[in-house]
N, C-alpha and C positions, 0 to 999 in steps of 0.2 A: 515585805515592803509596805509602805504606808497605802499604796493603792489597793492592796488586798483587804478584804473585809475583816480578816483576822486581826489585823493590827489595830483597827479602830474599834472593834467591838468585842474583843476578847475580855474586857472587863465585865461585860454583861453576863457571861458565863460564870465568872468568879463571885458576882454579887448576889446570886440567887434571884436576880430580877425583882428584888423587893425595893420599894423607895426608901432611900437613905439620904439624909442630908449630910453633905461632907464639905470640907474646906481643906485646900492645899496650903500648907504653911511653909514659907521659906525663911531660913535664918542663915545668912551667908550662903554657903554651897550645901547646906543641909536641908532636907525636905521632910515634912511630916504630913499625914493626912489625919484630920480630926473629923470623925464621923459621929453623928447623932441619930440614934434609932431607938424608938420605944422608950424615950426617957434616959438612955444610957449614952455617955460620951466615951468614945475610944480614941486613942491617939497612938498612931503607928508610924514609926521610922521608915522612910523609904530610901532604899539604897540607890545611889546615882552612879551609873556605870559608864557614863561618858566623859571624855577628856576634852576640855576647852582650852587647854594650854593657859596663856596669860589673858585671854578674853575675858571681860567682865560682862556677866549675863544679867538680863533682867527678865523677870516673869511678864510675859506678854498678855497671856490669857489662856482660856481653856474652852474646848469645844468638843462635845461628844465623848468625854473622858480623856481626851488628848490634851496635853499641856504645850503650849509654845513658849519658847525661851529664845531671846534675841540677844545679840551682842551689842554692847553700847557703840562699837566700831561700825556697825552696820554691815559686817562682812559674813556673820555667821548666824544661822537660825537653826534650832533644834525642834523637832516634834517628837514628844515623848509620851509614852503610855506608862504612867507611874505604877499601875497595877501589874502588868506583864513585864515591865522593865525594858521593853523593846523602845528603840529610838531611831530617828533618821536625822542625820546632819545635812543641812544645805549650806555649802560654803561656796561663795563665788569669788575666785581670785582676780577675775576681770574687773570688779567693782572695787575702787580704792577704799581705804579706811577713811570715811568721810570726817572723822573727828580730827584728823590731821590738818584739815583746811578750815577748821572752825565751824563745823557743821553739828546740828542737833539731830539725832536719829530717833524716829519713832516707829514702833512696829504695830502691826495688827495682824490678827490670826482668826480665821473663820471658815465656815462650811457653806457651800452652795449646793442645796439640795436638788435644784433643778438639773444640775449637771454632775452630781455626786463628785464634787471636787473640793478639796481643802485649798485655801488661798492664804499666802503670806504677803502682807503688804509692808513695804519700807518706805518711809517718808524721810527724806533728808532735807533740812532747811539751813540755809547759810545766812548768817547775820540778820536774823529776824526778817526774812523775806526777800533778801537780795536775789536769791533764786532757790527754787524748790525742785527736788527730783522725787518722783514717785515710781516705784518699781513693784509690779505684782507678779508673784511667782505661783504658777499652777502646779500643784503636786501631781495631780492626775496626768497632766501632759508634759510634766518635766520641762516647762518653759518659763523664762523670765522675760518680761516686757516692760518697757518704760512707757508710762502714761502721761 
């Protein structure tokens, strides 16, 4: 699970803990990692093992080697470790597909070191500010709350 240290930090063991500049590249549903170390560029295809059905996914960001992917509908979020291939899906069927009511969905993904927790933030805005809904999901506590 993501709350275990293995999921988040497995890439450290695989990287020999040497500083490397890297970039995750997304082209459609294909991903590559481009790394630069000691004047050498390396490009590696990354296999994606998760099924998202008809959801259109966007690259939200990365934190501590983990990558956040969010659906345009606002219903699905994936936290993925591209080095180990492990991932966790967060799907909330209680929350409607906000795009069906004319909303724009924006995602955020980050880590709060003070409480050792990853947070997923979803912001849904209808008609340029008619109303805004903000939800924060705590991965450590497996809790979604509206703020």
